[in-house]
ZAMARGU-4260 file (C-alpha; in steps of 0.2 Angstrom, whole numbers, plus 5000, padded with zeros to 4 digits):
<rodrens>
0) 5000/5000/5000 | 5006/5018/4996 | 5010/5030/5010 | 4995/5042/5008 | 4981/5029/5007
5) 4990/5019/5021 | 4990/5034/5033 | 4972/5039/5029 | 4966/5021/5031 | 4975/5019/5047
10) 4968/5035/5054 | 4950/5029/5050 | 4954/5013/5060 | 4960/5024/5074 | 4945/5035/5074
15) 4933/5019/5073 | 4942/5010/5088 | 4943/5025/5099 | 4925/5030/5095 | 4919/5013/5100
20) 4929/5014/5116 | 4922/5031/5121 | 4904/5026/5117 | 4904/5008/5124 | 4919/5004/5135
25) 4926/5018/5145 | 4913/5017/5159 | 4917/4998/5162 | 4926/4992/5177 | 4936/4980/5166
30) 4951/4990/5167 | 4964/4977/5161 | 4953/4974/5146 | 4952/4992/5143 | 4970/4994/5143
35) 4972/4979/5132 | 4959/4986/5120 | 4967/5003/5118 | 4984/4995/5115 | 4978/4982/5103
40) 4967/4994/5094 | 4982/5005/5090 | 4992/4990/5084 | 4977/4984/5073 | 4975/5001/5066
45) 4993/5001/5060 | 4992/4983/5053 | 4975/4981/5045 | 4978/4993/5031 | 4993/4982/5026
50) 4982/4967/5024 | 4975/4963/5007 | 4960/4951/5007 | 4961/4937/4994 | 4951/4940/4978
55) 4940/4925/4981 | 4933/4933/4997 | 4928/4949/4987 | 4923/4941/4971 | 4905/4935/4970
60) 4901/4917/4965 | 4895/4922/4948 | 4910/4933/4944 | 4923/4926/4932 | 4940/4923/4939
65) 4954/4933/4933 | 4963/4920/4923 | 4948/4911/4914 | 4953/4917/4897 | 4968/4920/4886
70) 4979/4933/4895 | 4990/4945/4886 | 5007/4951/4892 | 5006/4964/4906 | 5007/4982/4899
75) 5013/4996/4911 | 5009/5014/4910 | 5019/5028/4919 | 5013/5046/4921 | 5021/5060/4912
80) 5034/5070/4922 | 5026/5074/4938 | 5020/5092/4942 | 5033/5102/4952 | 5032/5117/4964
85) 5049/5126/4967 | 5058/5111/4960 | 5049/5098/4971 | 5036/5085/4966 | 5020/5083/4975
90) 5026/5067/4982 | 5042/5076/4989 | 5032/5090/4996 | 5021/5077/5005 | 5036/5068/5013
95) 5045/5085/5017 | 5030/5091/5027 | 5027/5074/5035 | 5045/5072/5040 | 5045/5089/5048
100) 5030/5085/5058 | 5038/5068/5064 | 5054/5077/5068 | 5046/5090/5078 | 5036/5077/5088
105) 5051/5066/5091 | 5061/5081/5096 | 5047/5086/5109 | 5048/5068/5115 | 5066/5068/5118
110) 5066/5085/5127 | 5053/5078/5139 | 5063/5062/5142 | 5078/5073/5145 | 5068/5083/5157
115) 5062/5068/5167 | 5079/5060/5168 | 5087/5077/5173 | 5074/5077/5187 | 5078/5059/5192
120) 5097/5063/5193 | 5095/5078/5204 | 5088/5067/5218 | 5095/5054/5230 | 5092/5036/5224
125) 5089/5021/5235 | 5087/5004/5227 | 5071/4995/5234 | 5063/4978/5230 | 5057/4980/5212
130) 5061/4998/5210 | 5072/5013/5213 | 5066/5026/5225 | 5072/5044/5221 | 5070/5058/5234
135) 5071/5075/5226 | 5079/5090/5235 | 5069/5104/5242 | 5062/5115/5228 | 5067/5133/5228
140) 5059/5139/5212 | 5044/5150/5210 | 5034/5136/5200 | 5030/5126/5215 | 5036/5108/5219
145) 5037/5094/5207 | 5024/5081/5209 | 5028/5064/5215 | 5028/5051/5201 | 5034/5035/5194
150) 5043/5032/5177 | 5050/5016/5172 | 5058/5008/5187 | 5060/5024/5196 | 5048/5030/5210
155) 5051/5049/5212 | 5046/5058/5228 | 5046/5077/5230 | 5054/5084/5245 | 5038/5085/5256
160) 5033/5067/5251 | 5050/5060/5254 | 5049/5065/5272 | 5033/5056/5276 | 5032/5043/5261
165) 5012/5043/5261 | 5006/5025/5261 | 4993/5027/5248 | 5004/5036/5236 | 5018/5023/5238
170) 5006/5009/5235 | 4999/5018/5220 | 5015/5022/5211 | 5022/5004/5215 | 5007/4998/5206
175) 5012/5009/5191 | 5029/5002/5191 | 5024/4984/5193 | 5012/4985/5179 | 5024/4993/5167
180) 5013/5008/5163 | 5028/5019/5157 | 5030/5007/5142 | 5012/5010/5136 | 5014/5028/5137
185) 5031/5028/5127 | 5023/5016/5114 | 5009/5028/5111 | 5021/5043/5110 | 5030/5034/5096
190) 5014/5031/5087 | 5009/5050/5090 | 5025/5055/5082 | 5021/5045/5066 | 5002/5051/5066
195) 5005/5069/5072 | 4992/5075/5060 | 4978/5064/5068 | 4971/5072/5085 | 4963/5056/5090
200) 4980/5050/5096 | 4980/5063/5110 | 4963/5056/5116 | 4971/5039/5115 | 4985/5044/5126
205) 4974/5053/5139 | 4962/5038/5139 | 4976/5026/5142 | 4983/5036/5156 | 4966/5037/5165
210) 4965/5018/5164 | 4982/5017/5171 | 4976/5027/5186 | 4961/5016/5188 | 4972/5001/5188
215) 4984/5008/5201 | 4970/5014/5212 | 4962/4997/5212 | 4979/4989/5216 | 4983/5001/5230
220) 4966/5000/5238 | 4967/4982/5239 | 4983/4981/5248 | 4975/4983/5265 | 4966/4971/5277
225) 4950/4981/5279 | 4934/4977/5271 | 4932/4982/5253 | 4920/4996/5256 | 4931/5003/5270
230) 4947/5002/5261 | 4940/5010/5245 | 4933/5025/5256 | 4950/5027/5265 | 4959/5027/5249
235) 4947/5040/5242 | 4949/5051/5257 | 4968/5050/5254 | 4966/5055/5236 | 4956/5071/5241
240) 4968/5075/5255 | 4983/5075/5244 | 4989/5092/5238 | 4981/5096/5221 | 4991/5112/5216
245) 5006/5104/5208 | 5009/5104/5189 | 5011/5087/5181 | 5028/5082/5173 | 5027/5079/5154
250) 5027/5060/5152 | 5021/5056/5170 | 5005/5057/5179 | 5005/5063/5197 | 4997/5053/5211
255) 4982/5065/5212 | 4977/5076/5197 | 4963/5088/5198 | 4957/5083/5180 | 4955/5064/5184
260) 4951/5065/5203 | 4932/5064/5201 | 4933/5050/5189 | 4945/5040/5200 | 4934/5042/5216
265) 4918/5037/5206 | 4927/5022/5199 | 4933/5017/5216 | 4915/5016/5222 | 4907/5009/5207
270) 4901/4991/5207 | 4909/4979/5195 | 4902/4980/5177 | 4891/4965/5173 | 4896/4952/5161
275) 4884/4959/5148 | 4896/4974/5146 | 4908/4962/5138 | 4897/4962/5122 | 4904/4979/5119
280) 4921/4972/5116 | 4914/4959/5104 | 4903/4972/5094 | 4919/4981/5089 | 4925/4966/5079
285) 4911/4967/5065 | 4913/4985/5064 | 4932/4983/5061 | 4929/4970/5048 | 4916/4981/5039
290) 4928/4995/5038 | 4942/4983/5032 | 4931/4978/5018 | 4926/4995/5014 | 4945/5001/5013
295) 4951/4987/5002 | 4956/4992/4985 | 4944/4988/4971 | 4949/4971/4968 | 4933/4966/4960
300) 4921/4980/4958 | 4903/4976/4952 | 4906/4970/4934 | 4904/4985/4924 | 4902/4981/4905
305) 4906/4994/4891 | 4903/4993/4873 | 4892/4978/4875 | 4885/4971/4859 | 4876/4954/4856
310) 4890/4941/4853 | 4886/4929/4838 | 4891/4911/4842 | 4902/4903/4855 | 4916/4913/4865
315) 4932/4903/4865 | 4946/4904/4878 | 4958/4893/4868 | 4960/4894/4849 | 4972/4888/4836
320) 4976/4905/4830 | 4974/4920/4842 | 4967/4937/4836 | 4980/4950/4831 | 4980/4969/4835
325) 4983/4979/4819 | 5002/4979/4817 | 5006/4966/4830 | 5011/4966/4848 | 5023/4981/4846
330) 5009/4992/4838 | 4998/4987/4853 | 5011/4993/4865 | 5013/5009/4855 | 4994/5011/4855
335) 4993/5009/4874 | 5008/5020/4877 | 5001/5034/4867 | 4983/5033/4873 | 4984/5028/4891
340) 4985/5042/4904 | 4988/5041/4923 | 4972/5048/4931 | 4976/5063/4942 | 4966/5055/4957
345) 4977/5040/4956 | 4993/5050/4955 | 4988/5061/4970 | 4983/5045/4980 | 5000/5037/4974
350) 4989/5022/4969 | 4998/5009/4959 | 4995/4991/4954 | 4987/4980/4940 | 4970/4983/4932
355) 4964/4967/4924 | 4952/4971/4909 | 4942/4957/4901 | 4935/4959/4884 | 4930/4949/4869
360) 4937/4950/4851 | 4922/4945/4840 | 4923/4935/4824 | 4922/4952/4815 | 4937/4959/4825
365) 4926/4971/4836 | 4929/4974/4854 | 4915/4970/4866 | 4909/4964/4883 | 4923/4975/4892
370) 4924/4973/4910 | 4936/4976/4925 | 4940/4960/4934 | 4952/4967/4946 | 4956/4986/4949
375) 4964/4998/4959 | 4951/5012/4959 | 4955/5031/4958 | 4950/5032/4940 | 4962/5019/4934
380) 4949/5006/4930 | 4939/5018/4920 | 4954/5024/4910 | 4959/5006/4906 | 4941/5002/4900
385) 4941/5018/4889 | 4957/5013/4880 | 4951/4996/4877 | 4935/5002/4871 | 4943/5013/4858
390) 4954/5000/4851 | 4954/4998/4832 | 4947/4982/4825 | 4958/4967/4827 | 4961/4953/4815
395) 4949/4939/4823 | 4955/4923/4830 | 4953/4907/4820 | 4948/4889/4825 | 4948/4876/4811
400) 4951/4890/4799 | 4935/4899/4804 | 4934/4916/4813 | 4928/4914/4831 | 4925/4925/4846
405) 4939/4924/4859 | 4940/4931/4877 | 4955/4940/4882 | 4962/4947/4899 | 4973/4962/4897
410) 4984/4967/4913 | 4988/4985/4913 | 5001/4990/4927 | 4999/5007/4933 | 5016/5012/4941
415) 5024/5028/4947 | 5041/5032/4941 | 5054/5039/4952 | 5065/5044/4937 | 5070/5063/4938
420) 5063/5074/4924 | 5076/5079/4910 | 5075/5097/4916 | 5072/5104/4934 | 5053/5108/4935
425) 5050/5106/4917 | 5044/5092/4906 | 5048/5088/4888 | 5034/5085/4875 | 5030/5067/4871
430) 5039/5063/4855 | 5036/5044/4853 | 5045/5028/4857 | 5064/5030/4854 | 5072/5015/4864
435) 5068/4997/4864 | 5074/4986/4878 | 5072/4967/4878 | 5077/4957/4894 | 5088/4972/4900
440) 5097/4975/4883 | 5094/4988/4871 | 5089/4982/4853 | 5083/4989/4837 | 5065/4991/4832
445) 5067/4977/4819 | 5074/4965/4832 | 5060/4969/4844 | 5047/4965/4830 | 5055/4949/4827
450) 5052/4942/4844 | 5038/4929/4844 | 5023/4936/4853 | 5020/4919/4863 | 5037/4922/4872
455) 5032/4939/4879 | 5027/4939/4897 | 5028/4958/4901 | 5029/4974/4891 | 5032/4991/4899
460) 5029/5007/4890 | 5037/5023/4898 | 5030/5038/4888 | 5041/5050/4898 | 5057/5041/4893
465) 5051/5035/4876 | 5055/5017/4880 | 5047/5000/4877 | 5054/4987/4889 | 5050/4969/4886
470) 5052/4953/4897 | 5052/4936/4888 | 5051/4919/4894 | 5068/4912/4900
</rodrens>
């Protein structure tokens, strides 16, 4: 899959998965499942756009298979020299803007990491069972003391908390460390850098950090001998009593944050969600499957037939003497090279791939029953059908010396060329085919015409370079 369609499709999956979480799952008390869902949905959003479903899944039972007829060599079409702005192509501008965004996000992440580790190094470290306790010195600045937090294997206490080591705070941050919540945050930060243009990633990070708080609150409130209702109430009072006027560190969450305090207290007191709430997680699966089908390339669009005329007699798929394009295969390649254009929508979307066009050469040499068996969309399918429909009359196929109808498949490969243009920012007019290459070696036009058509497996036409390249059977 090309870059732009991939990012757009992955963003759609991210929006779908987060929308389902916000509507169906965020109020559940299945905190571990919510954490797994948020992380798994990000992973699926990145991988599902890369999966191409088999054609047999997308093709109806009555639709013909791609190879159920004589298949011509693959012909390739490349766009003319790409449009440029200030010496850069559209593709180059896309990667430049995207790269600057990624670089800015990664720089921001590295600066935050540097700030956290500078803060950790400024304190006094003490190794404890399962983590390292860091006591920060007394804060003398005007911005107020740093909040206590955990990051990786470090439990960092500000000067006030280091003197008393509040029990609730210690249990809460130890739970963060034991459950490796920092890894989740860093993974999401990396994905945010890649998808900096998609604001839903900010919501993902916030939702995951809230779930982390719920998980740590539950673990901390359960580490006492009191009855469940009593220990939850005591822990809630400890949250409220804790100072709320500190500013959170960039990649960390303080023990008590004003923005999440109400949610955390409500979740502490909330009864466990019923098992029926689990159906919310299952409901996401068909929605994701539907979106995956909708975002598949047009492998087999509804059979759209053009130039359909009644066909007199049987349609063959194998004959003794196949039909011939006027002038032979070399003229067919010239015809396709001169008449095929790369659709603007396909160029903008960076869409590439093969379009399989099926058609029948009748016993009179006319072209009819044109359809797309497998396409790539973005106007490429329609362009391939148009060029086939406008073909001149062929010399018909013959069986036992009599003209017959024959069904053909023509694979047309739409590909984008990375070859630089002859002059910066300008294109040369198309002047026809000037170079002939067979199996990687340049030949003359006469040598090209002498190649038996049955040995040709691929023919590429590059209008920009004026080249026909043929690959033959070895």
